[in-house]
Each structure stands twice: as structure tokens, then as C-alpha cells.
N, C-alpha and C positions, 0 to 999 in steps of 0.2 A: 766168542771163539769156539766154545764147545759145540754150539749149533752149526757153525760153519764146518767144523770137523765132521760132525754127524752127516751133514749134507754131502760132503765129498765121499764119505764112506758109503752112504746109500747109493750115490751115483755110480761108484765103481762096482758095487754089488749088483745093481741092476744091469749095468753094462756087461759084466762078466756072465750074468745069467742069459742074456739075450744074444751075445755075439757069436757063440759057436753055432747056434741054430740059424742065425742070420747068414753066416758064411755058407752053411750048407744050402740054405734056400737060394742064395745068390748064385752058387755054382750050378745047381739044378736048373734054375731059371735061365741062366746064361746059355747052357747047353740046349735047352728047349728053344730058346730064341734062334740059335744057330741052325738047329736041325729041322725045325718046322717051316717049310716053304710058305711064303706069303700067298702063293697061288692056291694053296689048299684052303685057306680061309675064304677067299673070294668064291671058290667053287661051291662051297657048302652053305653059303649065306644068301642064296637067292630067294625067290618067292616061295610061299607056302609056309604053313604053321610049323612044319618040322624044322624049318630053318631057325626058328626061335630057340628051340631046344639045342640045336647044334651050336648056335652062336653062344649060348650060355655055357655049354660044355667046353667049347674051344676057348672062350675068353677067360674062364675061371682060372686056369693055371698059368696064363701068360704073364710075363714079367713087365707089365705096363702100368704106370702110375696114372693118376687123374689127368696129368698133362700129356703124357705119352700116348694115351689111348685116343685122344681127340683127332690127330691127323690120320691115325690108322682107321678109325671108324669113318671119318670123312671120305677117305679113299675107298673103303668098302662100299659105302653108300653110292658114291659116284661110279663105282664099277658094276653096279647092278644089284647090290644087296637091298632087301626090302627094308622099309622104315622100322618094322617090328623087329626084324633080326638085328638091325643096327642098334636099336634101343636096348635089346637084350645084351648085346655085346658090350655096350657102354656101361651097363650096370654090373655085369659079372666080372669084367676084366679088372677094374680098379678096386672092387669090393673085396676081392680075395686073390690069392696067388700062392705059389709054392713057398716063397719067402715069408709071406705074412702068416701062413699056416704054421710054419716052423717056429716063428717068433711067438705066435699065439700059444703054442704048446709050452714054450720056454717061460713066458710071463704069466699066462692065465690058466694053464693046465690042460688036460686032455679033453675035457668037455667042450671048452671053447674051440679047441683045435679041430674037433669033429663037427660041432654044431655050426660054426661060423661059415665054412664053405658051402654046407648044405643050404643054409639060409640065403647065402648070396646067390647060388644057382637058382633056387626057387624064386627068389625076388626078381631075378633077371627074366625068368620065364613068365611070371605073372605080369611084369611090366610090359614085356613084348606082346603078350596076349591082349592087354589093354590097348596098346597102340594098334593092334591088328583090327580092333573094332571100328577104326576110322576107314571110310571108303577111300579107295586108292586115288580117286579123282580129287579128293579133298586134301590130300597130302602134297606138300610142296615138292616139286620135282628137283632132282639134283642139279646143281649149277654145272655149267661147262667148266672143266678143270682149268684153273688159272693159277700158275705158280707164283704170280706176284701178289696174290691175295692171301694174307695170313689169317688163319682161323684160330691159332693158339700160340702159346709161347714156344711150342716146338715146331711150328710149321715152317719157319724160316730155314731150318736145317733140312726139312723134308723137301722144300721147294728147290733147294740147291741140288739135292740128289736127283730129283726128277728132271731138272734141266740138263744135268750132265749125261743122263742115260741116252736120250735121243741123239745128242751130238756125236757120241762115239759109235752108236749103232747105225747112224745114217751115212757114215763114211764108207769109202770103197774098201777099206781094210777091216770093216766090222767083223766079217766072218773069221778073219785071222785072229782078231783080238779075242773073239769068243772062244775059239779053239785053244788059244793060249791060256785062257782063264780056266778052262775045264779041268786040266790036270791038277789044279790047286784045290779042287773040291774033294779032297781026300778026307778020310776020317780024322787024321791028325790036324789038318788045316781047319776043318770045321770045329773041332774041339777047341783049338787055340782061339778061334774067333769067338766062341761062346765064353771062354774064360776071360778074354780081353773085354768083351762087352760087360760081363758081370763086375769086373774089377775097375771099370772106368765109367762108362755111361750110366749103368744101372745104379751103382753106388752114389754117383753124383746126383742122381734124381731124388734119392731118398735120404741122404745123410743129414741135411739141414733139419728137416722135420723129425727125423729119428733122434737127433741130438736134443731138439726142443722137447720131444715127447719124453725122453729119458730124464731130462732136467725137470720137467713138470712133475713126473712121477716121484722123483727124488725130493722135490720141494713139498709135495703132498705128504710123503712118508715122514719127512722131518718136522714140518711145522704145523700141519693142519690136524687137529684132533678128530678122531673118527666121529665123535658126537656131533660135529658141526653140520654135516649134511645128512645125518641119519633121518631127520624128520622130513627131508625133501628127496630122499634117495630112491624112492620107488613109486610106482603108480603111474597112471596115464598122464597126469599133469606134468610130472617130471620128464616123461618121455617126449611129450609135445614140446616142452621147453628145449630139450636136447635137439630135436629136429630143427627148430628155429635157429639154434646156434650153429648146427652142422651144415645146413644147406649152402650158405655163402662161403664156407671155408674151403681152402685148398689144402688137402692132405692126402697122402697115399695110405693104402691099407696097412703096410708095415709100420709106418710112423704113427698111425692111429692106435696101435696096440699098446705101447707103453703109456700113452695118455689115458686109454681106457683102464689100464691097470691102476693108474693113479686115481681115477674116479672111484674104482671099487675100493681101494684102500681108504679113500676119504669117506666112504659110507654109502655111495650110490649102489643101487642094485645092479647085478650083472646084466639084467635086461636093459636098463637105462644106458649102461656102457655099450651094449650091443647096438643100440640105436645110433650112437655116435660112430661106431665102426662101420655101420652099413650106410648111413646117410652122408657122412663126411666125405669118404672117397668117391661116392657115386655122383655127388652134386657139388658143383662150384660155379662161379659166375661164368668162367670160360666155357665149361661144358654146356651150360644152359643156353648161352648165346649161340654156340655152334648148332645145337639142336634146333633152335628157332630159325636160324638162317638156312640150314640145310633141309629141314623137314617141316617147318611151320609151327605155329602156336598151338595147334590142336595136338600135335605129337608132344610138344613140350609140357602141356597141361597133364596129359596122361602119364608122361614120364615121371613128373614130380609126384603125381598121385600114387603111381605104382610103387616108387621107392619109399615114400612116406608111409603108406599103408602097410607095406611088407615089413618095414623096420619096426613099426608099432606092433604088428601081429606076431612076428617072430620073437620080439622082446618080451611081450606078455606071456607067450608060450614058454619061453626059457625060464622066466621067473616062476611060473606055475610049476613047471617040471622040477626045478631045483627044490622048491618048497615041498612038493608032493613026495619026492624021493629022498628028501632030507640030505641033499648034497651041499656041502660047504665049499664054495669056490675059493674062499680065502685059504683054506687048508690045502687045496690043490695047488694054489699059487706058491705056497711055501715048500711043498714036497716034490714038485715036478722038476726041480732044478738039481736034484742030488745025484743025477746020473754022471755028471762030469765034475772033475775037481776044479777048485777055484783058480788055480794057477793056469789051467788050460783056458778057462774063460777069459782071464786077464790077457793071456797071450793072443787070443782071437780079437780082443778089444784093441790091442796094440796094432795088429795087422789091419783091422778096419780103419783105425786112425791113420795109419801110414797110407793106405790106399785113398783116403779122403783128402789128403793134402797133395794137390796136383804137382807142385815142384818136386816133392820127394818121390812121388809115384813115378814121375817121368824119368827118374834116374834108372829105374829097373825096367819100366814098361814103355817101350817106344811106340 
């Protein structure tokens, strides 16, 4: 009974620490989603190595999870984006984001909040450059767009939207409909659209894995002694094992953060936890399958190689830097949450819980 009570207390504490920052990240991410036109992405991701850097910088802050990025990247590729830029986008977008950075600060401290997005962007650029070494004629050409072909768990919704657009635009009243829609693109309507997206679709995408991650971290904090993993918690062998575990998993950057916090609390080195946060979101069975179908096996091999080598390299560099400068991540994890009172964190937890339950949410959000 005492252990169950301790588990509940630890879960509430972790939730209270993460929730305010998660809400802030959701709001910023939703507004970004509403205000950044999709045409801007396609325009800057064409041929040329500069497109690799642009893809990494554009993708890094976007609020797309491992599933959500698949149809977007597929459309970018079919719209003329290079294979290298598409690969860079596929790495940077799920590995980091506004929401994951804020949660990283809340649960792991300022070092991770700064180092993680830098590592993600560099990983995306390096992976894109690796893909760029393939001759263009050896890269599989994009498929003709077919809305009936699903490439991910999110594609069915994308297909419906794509089918609906031509029907309305091909009618004789299309110009009238367009002119009728234009006045709605005001600052207020765009802002409402972003808030709606953040409080519905985006939170639905991450809430299950976020809950699993918080529960995992709570179980680790409650039941697992720190000595258990200390002998396996650092070094190249532990990181290689983490890559093998992470590659087939489906998890988003935000949800991977509390799991990584649990790993560190259990005795894993921060670098080993970083491997999980980089390799987990950027690779899963769906993503790898789409890469092979859209761009071929040669791109897939370099994609996996780039993600794995970058995860290992930046993880080893992180552990070395922390040791060299004598920085204790565990202390930062304890002190980075004192900015906000606990009652405020619990209130944010309650709001996230409310938004996560669709029948309750629909009472207020139509």
C-alpha cells in the first residue's frame, strides 16, 4: 500500500512538473502550425544541398510526431523536394519541436533543452548529406499521387482532405467559394485555428505515449534502485543496445522525454538517454517502410546509418562534456522545476487531462 501511494505521488509530481511547459509548447506549436503556410515548405525544399539545411531548420520546430510527419514528407517528396531534403525533414521534425524542448527543460534541465535541438538539427543535416551522396538516377522516383494508397496511420485523413479540395475548386462556383473563405483568414481566425489544433489533434497525437512515459518514469522512481543499471548505464555498448531498442519503436519527441528522465533516474548515463530521444522518434517501422517505398533501399540504408551514427556521436560527446565540466544532470532535473508552484502545475495537469478526454472536451470545444 505504501509503494502504491508513493507511485501515485511520484506520478502527480512528474505530471505537475511537465504540464505547464507542455501547455506552453502546445500553444506555440499550434500557432506555428496555423501561421506557417505549407507552400513555404515545398518552395524551400527543392534540389541543392542548401535545401538540406533549410529542411532541418524548418522541420525542427514543427509540431509533427513520428506518425504525422510521414504524410507531410511524402507530399513534399512528390511535390519535388529532393530525397536528401526529405530525409533531413524526416529526421529533424520528429526528433525535436517547441513542445519537446519545453518539456525537456521541465524534466531534464537547461543543458538538455539546449543540446537536444542542436543535436537533432545537426543529425538531420548529416543524414541529408549522406543521402545526397547517392546519384540521382539511383534514387527511386516519387510515385504518382494516389489518394487511395495509404502510407501511414495518418494518410487516410490526408487522402480525404486531398480528395475534397479538387471537387470544390473544379466547380463553377470555385472562385466565389475562395473569395468567401478569404475574409476568414484574419489574425483572430488563424489564432483560433492554431489553438484548436493544439487542444485537439496535437494533444491526441501525443497523450497516450506521454501518459506511458510519465508512468514509466514514476515506476522507475518508485521501484527501481539506482544501483540496478549503474553497471550498464554508460558506454558504447549500452548506447548500441539502446539504438536496437529504439529503432522499431513508435514514439514522439515529447513522450520520449519522461521515459528518458526515467532512464537517467535509474542510472543510465544522460548520453544513453539521448540516444533513445534521438533514435526513437526518428525511426519506426512505418517511417522506414515509407522511405523505402518512396525513395528506395539505398536512401533507407543511409537514413538509418545517419540517424544511428549521429545518435551515438552526440551521446558520447554529451557524456564527455558533462564529465569534463563536472555537470550533474540529476541536480538540474531537481532544480529546474522550482520556477512554478505545485498548485499551478496540478492545474495544468487537470486541463491537459480534460482536453485528452474527447467527450468532455467536446462540451466546450466544438
